[in-house]
C-alpha positions in Angstrom: 142.6 -44.7 23.1 139.8 -45.7 20.7 140.4 -44.5 17.1 138.1 -42.1 15.4 138.1 -41.4 11.7 139.4 -37.9 11.4 138.1 -37.1 7.9 134.5 -38.3 8.4 132.4 -39.5 5.5 130.8 -36.3 4.2 130.4 -35.6 0.5 133.7 -33.8 0.1 135.6 -36.7 1.6 133.9 -39.5 -0.4 134.1 -37.5 -3.6 137.8 -37.0 -3.1 138.4 -40.7 -2.3 136.4 -41.7 -5.4 139.0 -39.9 -7.6 141.7 -42.4 -6.6 142.6 -45.4 -8.7 145.1 -48.2 -8.8 147.5 -46.3 -11.1 147.9 -43.3 -8.8 147.5 -45.1 -5.5 148.6 -48.7 -5.8 151.1 -48.8 -8.7 153.7 -50.4 -6.4 151.4 -53.5 -6.0 150.3 -54.0 -9.6 153.3 -56.0 -10.8 152.4 -58.7 -8.2 148.8 -59.1 -9.3 147.6 -61.7 -11.8 144.2 -63.3 -12.8 142.7 -65.6 -10.3 144.1 -64.1 -7.1 141.9 -63.6 -4.1 142.1 -60.0 -2.8 140.9 -58.1 0.2 140.8 -54.3 0.2 140.7 -53.1 3.8 139.2 -49.6 4.3 137.9 -49.5 0.7 136.0 -46.3 1.0 134.0 -45.7 -2.2 135.9 -48.6 -3.8 137.5 -46.8 -6.8 140.8 -48.5 -6.1 139.1 -51.8 -5.3 137.4 -51.7 -8.7 140.7 -51.2 -10.5 142.4 -54.0 -8.6 139.5 -56.3 -9.3 140.1 -56.0 -13.0 143.7 -57.2 -12.5 142.7 -60.4 -10.6 139.4 -61.4 -12.3 138.1 -64.2 -11.9 139.6 -64.2 -8.4 137.5 -63.4 -5.3 137.6 -59.7 -4.3 136.2 -58.3 -1.1 135.8 -54.6 -0.3 135.7 -54.0 3.5 135.1 -50.7 5.4 134.0 -49.9 8.9 131.5 -47.3 7.7 128.1 -48.3 6.2 128.1 -44.9 4.4 131.4 -45.8 2.6 130.0 -49.3 1.7 126.9 -47.7 0.2 129.1 -45.4 -1.9 131.2 -48.4 -2.9 128.0 -50.3 -3.9 127.0 -47.4 -6.2 130.4 -47.0 -7.7 130.8 -50.7 -8.4 127.4 -50.9 -9.9 128.2 -48.0 -12.3 131.3 -49.9 -13.5 129.4 -53.2 -13.9 131.5 -54.8 -11.2 129.0 -55.3 -8.4 128.6 -59.0 -9.2 132.3 -59.5 -9.0 133.1 -57.7 -5.7 131.8 -58.7 -2.3 131.0 -55.8 0.1 131.5 -56.1 3.9 131.3 -53.9 6.9 134.1 -54.7 9.3 136.9 -53.6 11.5 140.6 -53.7 10.4 141.5 -54.8 13.9 139.1 -57.8 13.7 138.8 -58.9 10.1 135.8 -61.2 9.7 137.6 -63.8 7.6 139.3 -67.2 8.2 143.1 -67.5 8.4 144.7 -67.7 5.0 141.6 -66.6 3.0 143.4 -64.3 0.5 146.4 -64.0 -1.7 146.6 -60.3 -1.3 145.4 -57.9 1.4 145.6 -54.2 0.5 145.1 -51.1 2.5 145.4 -47.5 1.3 145.5 -44.6 3.7 144.0 -46.7 6.4 146.6 -47.2 9.1 147.0 -43.5 9.7 143.5 -43.6 11.3 143.9 -46.8 13.4 144.9 -46.6 17.1 146.8 -49.9 16.9 148.4 -50.2 13.4 150.6 -53.1 14.5 147.5 -55.1 15.5 145.9 -54.2 12.2 148.9 -55.5 10.3 148.9 -58.7 12.3 145.2 -59.2 11.2 146.1 -58.6 7.6 149.0 -61.1 7.9 146.6 -63.6 9.5 144.2 -63.6 6.6 146.9 -63.9 3.9 147.8 -67.4 2.8 151.4 -68.6 2.6 153.1 -67.0 -0.5 150.8 -64.1 -0.4 151.3 -60.3 0.1 150.3 -57.6 2.5 150.4 -54.3 0.6 150.0 -51.0 2.5 150.3 -47.3 1.4 149.9 -44.3 3.7 150.6 -40.6 3.7 153.3 -38.7 5.6 151.6 -35.4 6.5 154.7 -33.7 7.9 156.4 -34.2 4.5 153.7 -32.4 2.6 155.1 -29.5 0.7 153.5 -26.6 -1.2 154.1 -23.3 -3.0 153.2 -20.5 -2.7 152.6 -20.5 1.1 149.6 -18.3 2.0 148.8 -17.5 5.6 146.7 -20.2 7.1 148.2 -23.2 5.4 150.8 -23.9 8.1 148.0 -23.5 10.7 145.9 -26.1 8.7 148.7 -28.7 8.8 149.5 -28.3 12.5 145.8 -28.3 13.4 145.0 -31.4 11.2 147.9 -33.4 12.6 147.1 -32.5 16.2 143.5 -33.5 15.6 144.4 -36.8 14.0 146.6 -37.7 16.9 144.0 -36.7 19.4 141.6 -39.1 17.5 144.1 -41.9 18.1 145.7 -41.9 14.7 149.2 -41.2 13.3 149.2 -38.7 10.3 152.9 -39.7 9.5 151.9 -43.3 9.1 153.7 -43.7 5.8 157.1 -43.2 7.4 156.4 -45.8 10.1 155.0 -48.6 7.9 158.3 -50.5 7.8 158.7 -50.3 11.6 155.1 -51.3 12.2 155.4 -54.3 9.8 158.5 -55.6 11.5 156.8 -55.3 14.9 153.9 -57.2 13.4 156.1 -60.1 12.6 156.4 -59.5 8.9 160.0 -60.5 8.2 160.2 -60.0 4.4 159.3 -56.4 3.7 160.1 -54.1 0.8 159.6 -50.4 1.5 159.2 -47.7 -1.0 157.7 -44.2 -1.5 155.7 -42.4 -4.1 153.8 -39.2 -4.3 150.8 -37.3 -5.6 151.3 -33.9 -7.1 148.6 -31.3 -7.6 149.8 -28.5 -10.0 147.6 -28.7 -13.1 144.8 -26.1 -12.9 142.1 -28.7 -12.7 143.8 -30.7 -10.0 144.8 -27.6 -8.1 141.3 -26.3 -8.2 139.8 -29.5 -6.8 142.5 -30.1 -4.2 142.1 -26.6 -2.8 138.3 -26.7 -2.8 138.0 -30.0 -1.1 140.4 -29.0 1.8 138.8 -25.7 2.2 135.4 -27.5 2.6 136.9 -30.0 5.0 138.0 -27.2 7.3 134.2 -26.8 8.1 132.7 -30.2 7.5 135.4 -32.8 8.2 138.3 -32.4 10.6 137.6 -28.7 11.5 134.7 -29.1 13.8 136.5 -31.9 15.7 139.6 -29.6 16.0 137.4 -27.0 17.6 135.8 -29.5 19.9 139.2 -30.6 21.1 140.3 -27.0 21.7 142.9 -27.3 18.9 141.4 -24.5 16.7 138.8 -21.8 16.8 136.2 -20.8 14.3 138.4 -17.9 13.2 141.3 -20.4 12.7 139.0 -22.5 10.4 138.2 -19.4 8.3 141.9 -18.6 8.1 142.8 -22.2 7.0 140.1 -22.3 4.3 141.1 -18.9 3.0 144.7 -20.1 2.8 143.6 -23.0 0.7 141.5 -20.8 -1.6 144.4 -18.5 -2.1 146.8 -21.3 -2.9 144.3 -22.8 -5.3 143.8 -19.5 -7.1 147.6 -19.2 -7.8 148.8 -20.1 -11.2 152.1 -21.1 -9.6 150.3 -23.5 -7.1 152.1 -26.8 -6.5 151.4 -29.4 -3.8 153.1 -32.7 -3.1 151.8 -35.5 -0.9 154.4 -38.1 0.0 153.4 -41.7 0.7 155.2 -44.6 2.2 154.5 -48.1 0.9 155.3 -51.6 1.9 155.0 -55.0 0.2 155.3 -57.8 2.8 155.7 -61.4 1.8 153.9 -63.9 3.9 
């Protein structure tokens, strides 16, 4: 089955990805970074995490790679705004066929990428291939079935089941975070440290944004694909979006996103 990116690259998705940084999304990797390392960020999106990582390894080589030209253009704009465009190379490419020589990097990083890939073991083998001896493969991914929230308005459970079914129909695995250790072992990565961390959306500003972006994605991101696959109806999308809006409007609103992480020594 050929993989298809479930979220798409619409404004709501790219804006959401641009909010991420190394501290909230790659803290497990930071102690291993030092100046002069060569680093590849696979599936960089708008490169907000890449930009932070680049500051840890300057003057090392940093490459931001994504399969989507739209994401690369967003990355170009974001890096230019931070004055980092000259220090980060941009490349369009596939995680299953990285366009680099063996042993080209000290660190290969991927955040919320393997959940969208139809052969994550092959992707990890590619990441391992382009890391030189003594280097690190660092991967972090979500576990959708472990997501938890309160309160629980009608429509939210429907959202989660429809999203997960759509992601799997697209060739992905929305519980990728819990499978990273297994996939890494199957990819031949023998020295792997596994961990977990989370995002929490409870402060009013965070809750407002998180609810609004998912309500929008019901109509502009995964939602239309769910309908195309027969996994949801237009009425279902309305119910999901309304559930998200009700959750976001609650002063008691709390939402946790669990992530699995691995650091693999090459």
